[in-house]
MMTF fields as JSON, N, C-alpha, C and O atoms, coordinates in Angstrom:
{
  "mmtfVersion": "1.0.0",
  "mmtfProducer": "UNKNOWN",
  "numBonds": 367,
  "numAtoms": 368,
  "numGroups": 92,
  "numChains": 1,
  "numModels": 1,
  "chainsPerModel": [1],
  "groupsPerChain": [92],
  "chainIdList": ["A"],
  "bondAtomList": [4, 2, 8, 6, 12, 10, 16, 14, 20, 18, 24, 22, 28, 26, 32, 30, 36, 34, 40, 38, 44, 42, 48, 46, 52, 50, 56, 54, 60, 58, 64, 62, 68, 66, 72, 70, 76, 74, 80, 78, 84, 82, 88, 86, 92, 90, 96, 94, 100, 98, 104, 102, 108, 106, 112, 110, 116, 114, 120, 118, 124, 122, 128, 126, 132, 130, 136, 134, 140, 138, 144, 142, 148, 146, 152, 150, 156, 154, 160, 158, 164, 162, 168, 166, 172, 170, 176, 174, 180, 178, 184, 182, 188, 186, 192, 190, 196, 194, 200, 198, 204, 202, 208, 206, 212, 210, 216, 214, 220, 218, 224, 222, 228, 226, 232, 230, 236, 234, 240, 238, 244, 242, 248, 246, 252, 250, 256, 254, 260, 258, 264, 262, 268, 266, 272, 270, 276, 274, 280, 278, 284, 282, 288, 286, 292, 290, 296, 294, 300, 298, 304, 302, 308, 306, 312, 310, 316, 314, 320, 318, 324, 322, 328, 326, 332, 330, 336, 334, 340, 338, 344, 342, 348, 346, 352, 350, 356, 354, 360, 358, 364, 362],
  "bondOrderList": [1, 1, 1, 1, 1, 1, 1, 1, 1, 1, 1, 1, 1, 1, 1, 1, 1, 1, 1, 1, 1, 1, 1, 1, 1, 1, 1, 1, 1, 1, 1, 1, 1, 1, 1, 1, 1, 1, 1, 1, 1, 1, 1, 1, 1, 1, 1, 1, 1, 1, 1, 1, 1, 1, 1, 1, 1, 1, 1, 1, 1, 1, 1, 1, 1, 1, 1, 1, 1, 1, 1, 1, 1, 1, 1, 1, 1, 1, 1, 1, 1, 1, 1, 1, 1, 1, 1, 1, 1, 1, 1],
  "groupList": [{"groupName": "MET", "atomNameList": ["N", "CA", "C", "O"], "elementList": ["N", "C", "C", "O"], "formalChargeList": [0, 0, 0, 0], "bondAtomList": [1, 0, 2, 1, 3, 2], "bondOrderList": [1, 1, 2], "singleLetterCode": "M", "chemCompType": "L-PEPTIDE LINKING"}, {"groupName": "LYS", "atomNameList": ["N", "CA", "C", "O"], "elementList": ["N", "C", "C", "O"], "formalChargeList": [0, 0, 0, 0], "bondAtomList": [1, 0, 2, 1, 3, 2], "bondOrderList": [1, 1, 2], "singleLetterCode": "K", "chemCompType": "L-PEPTIDE LINKING"}, {"groupName": "PHE", "atomNameList": ["N", "CA", "C", "O"], "elementList": ["N", "C", "C", "O"], "formalChargeList": [0, 0, 0, 0], "bondAtomList": [1, 0, 2, 1, 3, 2], "bondOrderList": [1, 1, 2], "singleLetterCode": "F", "chemCompType": "L-PEPTIDE LINKING"}, {"groupName": "ARG", "atomNameList": ["N", "CA", "C", "O"], "elementList": ["N", "C", "C", "O"], "formalChargeList": [0, 0, 0, 0], "bondAtomList": [1, 0, 2, 1, 3, 2], "bondOrderList": [1, 1, 2], "singleLetterCode": "R", "chemCompType": "L-PEPTIDE LINKING"}, {"groupName": "VAL", "atomNameList": ["N", "CA", "C", "O"], "elementList": ["N", "C", "C", "O"], "formalChargeList": [0, 0, 0, 0], "bondAtomList": [1, 0, 2, 1, 3, 2], "bondOrderList": [1, 1, 2], "singleLetterCode": "V", "chemCompType": "L-PEPTIDE LINKING"}, {"groupName": "LEU", "atomNameList": ["N", "CA", "C", "O"], "elementList": ["N", "C", "C", "O"], "formalChargeList": [0, 0, 0, 0], "bondAtomList": [1, 0, 2, 1, 3, 2], "bondOrderList": [1, 1, 2], "singleLetterCode": "L", "chemCompType": "L-PEPTIDE LINKING"}, {"groupName": "GLY", "atomNameList": ["N", "CA", "C", "O"], "elementList": ["N", "C", "C", "O"], "formalChargeList": [0, 0, 0, 0], "bondAtomList": [1, 0, 2, 1, 3, 2], "bondOrderList": [1, 1, 2], "singleLetterCode": "G", "chemCompType": "PEPTIDE LINKING"}, {"groupName": "ALA", "atomNameList": ["N", "CA", "C", "O"], "elementList": ["N", "C", "C", "O"], "formalChargeList": [0, 0, 0, 0], "bondAtomList": [1, 0, 2, 1, 3, 2], "bondOrderList": [1, 1, 2], "singleLetterCode": "A", "chemCompType": "L-PEPTIDE LINKING"}, {"groupName": "CYS", "atomNameList": ["N", "CA", "C", "O"], "elementList": ["N", "C", "C", "O"], "formalChargeList": [0, 0, 0, 0], "bondAtomList": [1, 0, 2, 1, 3, 2], "bondOrderList": [1, 1, 2], "singleLetterCode": "C", "chemCompType": "L-PEPTIDE LINKING"}, {"groupName": "GLN", "atomNameList": ["N", "CA", "C", "O"], "elementList": ["N", "C", "C", "O"], "formalChargeList": [0, 0, 0, 0], "bondAtomList": [1, 0, 2, 1, 3, 2], "bondOrderList": [1, 1, 2], "singleLetterCode": "Q", "chemCompType": "L-PEPTIDE LINKING"}, {"groupName": "PRO", "atomNameList": ["N", "CA", "C", "O"], "elementList": ["N", "C", "C", "O"], "formalChargeList": [0, 0, 0, 0], "bondAtomList": [1, 0, 2, 1, 3, 2], "bondOrderList": [1, 1, 2], "singleLetterCode": "P", "chemCompType": "L-PEPTIDE LINKING"}, {"groupName": "SER", "atomNameList": ["N", "CA", "C", "O"], "elementList": ["N", "C", "C", "O"], "formalChargeList": [0, 0, 0, 0], "bondAtomList": [1, 0, 2, 1, 3, 2], "bondOrderList": [1, 1, 2], "singleLetterCode": "S", "chemCompType": "L-PEPTIDE LINKING"}, {"groupName": "TYR", "atomNameList": ["N", "CA", "C", "O"], "elementList": ["N", "C", "C", "O"], "formalChargeList": [0, 0, 0, 0], "bondAtomList": [1, 0, 2, 1, 3, 2], "bondOrderList": [1, 1, 2], "singleLetterCode": "Y", "chemCompType": "L-PEPTIDE LINKING"}, {"groupName": "ASP", "atomNameList": ["N", "CA", "C", "O"], "elementList": ["N", "C", "C", "O"], "formalChargeList": [0, 0, 0, 0], "bondAtomList": [1, 0, 2, 1, 3, 2], "bondOrderList": [1, 1, 2], "singleLetterCode": "D", "chemCompType": "L-PEPTIDE LINKING"}, {"groupName": "ASN", "atomNameList": ["N", "CA", "C", "O"], "elementList": ["N", "C", "C", "O"], "formalChargeList": [0, 0, 0, 0], "bondAtomList": [1, 0, 2, 1, 3, 2], "bondOrderList": [1, 1, 2], "singleLetterCode": "N", "chemCompType": "L-PEPTIDE LINKING"}, {"groupName": "TRP", "atomNameList": ["N", "CA", "C", "O"], "elementList": ["N", "C", "C", "O"], "formalChargeList": [0, 0, 0, 0], "bondAtomList": [1, 0, 2, 1, 3, 2], "bondOrderList": [1, 1, 2], "singleLetterCode": "W", "chemCompType": "L-PEPTIDE LINKING"}, {"groupName": "ILE", "atomNameList": ["N", "CA", "C", "O"], "elementList": ["N", "C", "C", "O"], "formalChargeList": [0, 0, 0, 0], "bondAtomList": [1, 0, 2, 1, 3, 2], "bondOrderList": [1, 1, 2], "singleLetterCode": "I", "chemCompType": "L-PEPTIDE LINKING"}, {"groupName": "THR", "atomNameList": ["N", "CA", "C", "O"], "elementList": ["N", "C", "C", "O"], "formalChargeList": [0, 0, 0, 0], "bondAtomList": [1, 0, 2, 1, 3, 2], "bondOrderList": [1, 1, 2], "singleLetterCode": "T", "chemCompType": "L-PEPTIDE LINKING"}, {"groupName": "GLU", "atomNameList": ["N", "CA", "C", "O"], "elementList": ["N", "C", "C", "O"], "formalChargeList": [0, 0, 0, 0], "bondAtomList": [1, 0, 2, 1, 3, 2], "bondOrderList": [1, 1, 2], "singleLetterCode": "E", "chemCompType": "L-PEPTIDE LINKING"}],
  "groupTypeList": [0, 1, 2, 3, 1, 4, 1, 5, 5, 4, 4, 6, 7, 5, 8, 7, 7, 7, 5, 9, 10, 7, 11, 4, 5, 7, 8, 7, 7, 8, 12, 6, 7, 11, 13, 11, 10, 0, 7, 1, 6, 0, 14, 15, 6, 16, 2, 11, 5, 5, 7, 4, 4, 6, 0, 4, 5, 6, 11, 4, 7, 17, 2, 2, 4, 2, 16, 6, 1, 1, 7, 7, 7, 7, 7, 14, 18, 10, 13, 7, 14, 17, 7, 7, 17, 17, 18, 10, 17, 9, 1, 11],
  "groupIdList": [1, 2, 3, 4, 5, 6, 7, 8, 9, 10, 11, 12, 13, 14, 15, 16, 17, 18, 19, 20, 21, 22, 23, 24, 25, 26, 27, 28, 29, 30, 31, 32, 33, 34, 35, 36, 37, 38, 39, 40, 41, 42, 43, 44, 45, 46, 47, 48, 49, 50, 51, 52, 53, 54, 55, 56, 57, 58, 59, 60, 61, 62, 63, 64, 65, 66, 67, 68, 69, 70, 71, 72, 73, 74, 75, 76, 77, 78, 79, 80, 81, 82, 83, 84, 85, 86, 87, 88, 89, 90, 91, 92],
  "secStructList": [7, 2, 2, 2, 2, 2, 2, 2, 2, 2, 2, 2, 2, 2, 2, 2, 2, 2, 6, 7, 4, 4, 4, 4, 7, 7, 7, 2, 2, 2, 2, 6, 7, 6, 6, 1, 2, 2, 2, 2, 2, 2, 2, 2, 2, 2, 2, 2, 2, 2, 2, 2, 2, 2, 2, 2, 2, 2, 2, 2, 2, 2, 2, 2, 2, 2, 2, 2, 2, 2, 2, 2, 2, 2, 2, 2, 1, 7, 7, 2, 2, 2, 2, 2, 2, 7, 7, 7, 7, 7, 7, 7],
  "xCoordList": [206.753, 207.219, 206.44, 207.0, 205.143, 204.302, 204.714, 204.714, 205.061, 205.485, 206.749, 206.913, 207.617, 208.869, 208.596, 209.269, 207.621, 207.259, 206.624, 206.912, 205.768, 205.126, 206.172, 206.123, 207.104, 208.163, 209.015, 209.363, 209.348, 210.133, 209.359, 209.94, 208.065, 207.226, 207.155, 207.247, 206.994, 206.928, 208.257, 208.271, 209.36, 210.678, 210.898, 211.431, 210.502, 210.634, 209.791, 210.242, 208.57, 207.701, 208.27, 208.208, 208.819, 209.424, 210.653, 210.854, 211.459, 212.637, 212.219, 212.82, 211.196, 210.725, 210.164, 210.386, 209.442, 208.887, 209.987, 209.892, 211.024, 212.114, 212.969, 213.587, 213.024, 213.893, 213.207, 213.832, 211.955, 211.27, 211.778, 211.875, 212.097, 212.649, 211.632, 212.029, 210.358, 209.358, 209.322, 208.902, 209.746, 209.686, 210.779, 210.71, 211.8, 212.881, 212.72, 213.574, 211.653, 211.44, 211.033, 210.186, 211.635, 211.364, 210.148, 209.752, 209.571, 208.409, 208.871, 210.07, 207.921, 208.247, 209.019, 209.858, 208.742, 209.448, 210.922, 211.778, 211.226, 212.614, 213.385, 214.598, 212.702, 213.357, 213.603, 214.387, 212.958, 213.152, 212.07, 212.187, 211.034, 209.927, 208.955, 207.921, 209.312, 208.517, 207.217, 206.399, 207.004, 205.756, 204.732, 203.682, 205.023, 204.095, 202.946, 203.104, 201.806, 200.668, 200.971, 200.445, 201.813, 202.149, 202.922, 202.664, 203.856, 204.635, 203.75, 203.901, 202.833, 201.919, 201.007, 200.754, 200.522, 199.679, 200.441, 199.898, 201.695, 202.509, 202.751, 202.712, 202.998, 203.196, 201.931, 202.01, 200.773, 199.517, 199.273, 198.757, 199.644, 199.507, 200.392, 199.972, 201.611, 202.519, 201.974, 201.971, 201.508, 200.98, 199.724, 199.541, 198.865, 197.659, 197.998, 197.374, 198.973, 199.385, 200.034, 199.819, 200.822, 201.403, 200.318, 200.428, 199.277, 198.177, 197.449, 197.11, 197.212, 196.527, 197.379, 196.869, 198.67, 199.554, 199.62, 199.598, 199.7, 199.731, 198.455, 198.508, 197.307, 196.044, 195.937, 195.456, 196.373, 196.307, 197.237, 196.845, 198.463, 199.398, 198.922, 199.072, 198.352, 197.797, 196.631, 196.496, 195.794, 194.66, 195.129, 194.579, 196.135, 196.667, 197.287, 197.078, 198.038, 198.654, 197.588, 197.706, 196.55, 195.458, 194.74, 194.378, 194.531, 193.879, 194.687, 194.122, 196.005, 196.823, 196.915, 196.998, 196.903, 196.868, 195.545, 195.529, 194.45, 193.136, 193.1, 192.608, 193.616, 193.646, 194.533, 194.183, 195.665, 196.557, 195.914, 196.074, 195.182, 194.491, 193.387, 193.209, 192.65, 191.588, 192.181, 191.619, 193.296, 193.93, 194.453, 194.348, 195.016, 195.515, 194.368, 194.492, 193.263, 192.107, 191.495, 191.052, 191.469, 190.919, 191.822, 191.336, 193.12, 194.045, 193.976, 194.253, 193.614, 193.551, 192.239, 192.181, 191.19, 189.897, 189.904, 190.332, 189.426, 189.31, 188.153, 187.103, 188.353, 187.326, 186.315, 186.691, 185.052, 184.005, 183.793, 183.498, 183.925, 183.694, 184.78, 184.468, 186.024, 187.087, 187.164, 187.559, 186.803, 186.851, 185.78, 186.022, 184.613, 183.534, 183.756, 183.326, 184.388, 184.526, 185.828, 185.964, 186.769, 188.045, 187.922, 187.566, 188.216, 188.176, 189.581, 190.329, 189.92, 191.253, 191.328, 190.357, 192.426, 192.609, 193.458, 194.362, 193.148, 193.9, 194.64, 194.139, 195.831, 196.56, 196.175, 196.07, 195.97, 195.595, 196.807, 196.686],
  "yCoordList": [138.211, 137.931, 136.774, 135.965, 136.704, 135.662, 134.29, 133.295, 134.246, 132.999, 132.454, 131.243, 133.34, 132.944, 132.286, 131.324, 132.796, 132.214, 130.837, 129.909, 130.716, 129.426, 128.397, 127.244, 128.815, 127.922, 127.465, 126.288, 128.383, 128.049, 127.1, 126.178, 127.319, 126.453, 125.041, 124.06, 124.936, 123.621, 122.884, 121.69, 123.569, 122.945, 122.496, 121.411, 123.302, 122.938, 121.717, 120.841, 121.66, 120.512, 119.242, 118.174, 119.35, 118.182, 117.699, 116.494, 118.608, 118.229, 117.574, 116.583, 118.117, 117.532, 116.132, 115.238, 115.93, 114.611, 113.617, 112.441, 114.078, 113.188, 112.786, 111.722, 113.607, 113.336, 112.587, 112.353, 112.209, 111.476, 110.034, 109.403, 109.507, 108.153, 107.066, 105.967, 107.33, 106.303, 105.973, 104.877, 106.881, 106.626, 105.691, 105.199, 105.425, 104.544, 103.13, 102.281, 102.856, 101.507, 100.589, 100.94, 99.439, 98.496, 97.645, 97.54, 97.047, 96.191, 94.804, 94.545, 93.922, 92.597, 91.768, 90.948, 91.975, 91.205, 91.6, 90.755, 92.872, 93.323, 92.854, 92.656, 92.674, 92.187, 90.686, 90.168, 89.981, 88.554, 87.741, 86.517, 88.367, 87.638, 87.223, 87.855, 86.146, 85.762, 85.069, 84.794, 84.781, 84.127, 85.118, 84.709, 86.397, 87.401, 87.609, 87.346, 88.072, 88.321, 89.375, 89.301, 90.353, 91.381, 90.77, 91.106, 89.888, 89.253, 88.338, 88.283, 87.622, 86.744, 87.57, 87.194, 88.686, 89.564, 90.15, 90.28, 90.505, 91.043, 89.971, 90.261, 88.75, 87.662, 87.409, 87.213, 87.411, 87.223, 88.374, 88.166, 89.58, 90.722, 90.576, 90.88, 90.111, 89.897, 88.823, 88.991, 87.711, 86.619, 87.045, 86.656, 87.835, 88.27, 89.232, 89.173, 90.114, 91.012, 90.229, 90.548, 89.212, 88.368, 87.635, 87.478, 87.186, 86.497, 87.441, 87.053, 88.658, 89.622, 89.935, 89.965, 90.166, 90.463, 89.266, 89.437, 88.058, 86.856, 86.682, 86.302, 86.957, 86.824, 87.865, 87.553, 89.075, 90.117, 89.777, 89.884, 89.369, 89.003, 87.775, 87.703, 86.815, 85.636, 85.99, 85.432, 86.908, 87.342, 88.053, 87.831, 88.901, 89.604, 88.607, 88.717, 87.647, 86.64, 85.787, 85.483, 85.399, 84.612, 85.397, 84.83, 86.675, 87.51, 87.549, 87.424, 87.722, 87.784, 86.434, 86.387, 85.341, 84.017, 83.839, 83.317, 84.261, 84.178, 84.994, 84.519, 86.204, 87.056, 86.431, 86.467, 85.864, 85.223, 84.031, 83.841, 83.221, 82.063, 82.514, 81.926, 83.541, 84.057, 84.617, 84.413, 85.311, 85.875, 84.77, 84.872, 83.716, 82.6, 81.862, 81.448, 81.693, 81.023, 81.866, 81.325, 83.176, 84.055, 84.101, 84.254, 83.97, 84.002, 82.716, 82.737, 81.602, 80.322, 80.093, 79.235, 80.816, 80.646, 81.357, 82.507, 80.666, 81.362, 82.354, 82.066, 83.5, 84.528, 84.194, 84.031, 84.089, 83.681, 84.735, 84.369, 85.994, 87.055, 87.074, 87.233, 86.919, 86.987, 85.695, 85.737, 84.562, 83.298, 83.265, 82.701, 83.846, 83.82, 84.844, 84.602, 85.934, 86.97, 86.854, 87.487, 86.081, 85.961, 84.88, 83.738, 85.25, 84.284, 84.154, 85.129, 82.956, 82.798, 83.541, 83.557, 84.126, 84.845, 83.988, 83.271, 84.08, 83.351, 84.349, 85.429, 83.961, 84.803, 84.417, 83.23, 85.373, 85.081, 84.91, 84.657],
  "zCoordList": [174.593, 175.927, 176.552, 177.291, 176.247, 176.811, 176.252, 176.978, 174.97, 174.34, 175.01, 175.151, 175.412, 176.054, 177.412, 177.781, 178.146, 179.433, 179.254, 180.009, 178.26, 177.988, 177.568, 177.995, 176.74, 176.293, 177.476, 177.572, 178.369, 179.551, 180.465, 181.037, 180.602, 181.426, 180.84, 181.577, 179.529, 178.877, 179.009, 179.308, 178.794, 178.931, 180.372, 180.604, 181.329, 182.736, 183.093, 183.831, 182.572, 182.84, 182.218, 182.826, 181.02, 180.377, 181.14, 181.29, 181.614, 182.406, 183.717, 184.131, 184.373, 185.628, 185.398, 186.215, 184.301, 184.002, 183.658, 184.008, 182.978, 182.595, 183.774, 183.745, 184.817, 185.956, 187.095, 188.129, 186.938, 187.994, 188.025, 186.973, 189.182, 189.255, 188.926, 188.539, 189.063, 188.765, 187.271, 186.902, 186.417, 184.984, 184.506, 183.38, 185.34, 184.918, 185.451, 185.197, 186.18, 186.677, 185.524, 184.703, 185.479, 184.397, 184.738, 185.899, 183.721, 183.926, 184.381, 184.474, 184.661, 185.18, 184.155, 184.527, 182.877, 181.85, 181.796, 181.532, 182.041, 182.011, 183.236, 183.164, 184.349, 185.56, 185.506, 186.301, 184.597, 184.489, 185.18, 185.25, 185.687, 186.306, 185.212, 184.998, 184.527, 183.358, 183.73, 182.852, 185.007, 185.409, 185.959, 186.455, 185.878, 186.394, 185.407, 184.215, 185.884, 184.999, 183.936, 182.825, 184.265, 183.279, 182.102, 180.946, 182.397, 181.338, 180.503, 179.282, 181.138, 180.388, 179.478, 178.333, 179.995, 179.178, 178.006, 176.908, 178.234, 177.147, 176.08, 174.884, 176.511, 175.547, 174.734, 173.522, 175.379, 174.644, 173.67, 172.572, 174.075, 173.169, 171.94, 170.824, 172.15, 171.013, 170.092, 168.873, 170.67, 169.839, 169.077, 167.923, 169.707, 169.006, 167.872, 166.813, 168.071, 166.989, 165.849, 164.68, 166.179, 165.136, 164.359, 163.143, 165.046, 164.367, 163.41, 162.292, 163.838, 162.972, 161.745, 160.625, 161.951, 160.817, 159.876, 158.657, 160.425, 159.589, 158.781, 157.612, 159.396, 158.663, 157.55, 156.461, 157.806, 156.771, 155.61, 154.448, 155.918, 154.845, 154.083, 152.863, 154.79, 154.121, 153.215, 152.127, 153.654, 152.835, 151.573, 150.494, 151.699, 150.532, 149.551, 148.343, 150.057, 149.193, 148.511, 147.324, 149.249, 148.669, 147.581, 146.55, 147.79, 146.783, 145.494, 144.408, 145.597, 144.39, 143.692, 142.465, 144.436, 143.811, 143.07, 141.956, 143.667, 143.032, 141.735, 140.712, 141.783, 140.595, 139.519, 138.339, 139.903, 138.943, 138.263, 137.058, 139.028, 138.435, 137.488, 136.421, 137.864, 136.985, 135.688, 134.612, 135.785, 134.594, 133.685, 132.463, 134.271, 133.468, 132.795, 131.642, 133.494, 132.907, 131.79, 130.778, 131.965, 130.935, 129.709, 128.589, 129.908, 128.779, 127.965, 126.766, 128.584, 127.881, 127.16, 126.28, 127.488, 126.827, 125.481, 125.383, 124.438, 123.145, 123.205, 123.78, 122.616, 122.604, 121.52, 120.359, 121.87, 120.927, 119.846, 118.708, 120.137, 119.164, 118.094, 116.914, 118.469, 117.477, 116.665, 115.5, 117.237, 116.49, 115.406, 114.338, 115.637, 114.662, 113.535, 112.408, 113.8, 112.781, 111.996, 110.948, 112.462, 111.759, 110.695, 110.988, 109.471, 108.364, 107.79, 107.719, 107.387, 106.793, 105.454, 104.697, 105.179, 103.918, 102.975, 103.403, 101.706, 100.698, 99.827, 99.515, 99.45, 98.541, 97.124, 96.814, 96.286, 94.911, 94.055, 92.856]
}
């Protein structure tokens, strides 16, 4: 019975919060006031997040290019151990 009261209280609180008119007011960017400090701050936030994402993706791409170059260089080098121990065989 107690759970039912708590559930009813939570549903009532959610409905009251959803029906408040202050929650439907739009920000300055939505109203079209693009010169307001809020809109400028939002734009700087977007640009900074884009910069962080770009740096992370660039770092990952640079790492894979580095690994690819190292693998190609290692594949082109003759192995000193196998070159010294391999002898040509002759058929009799």
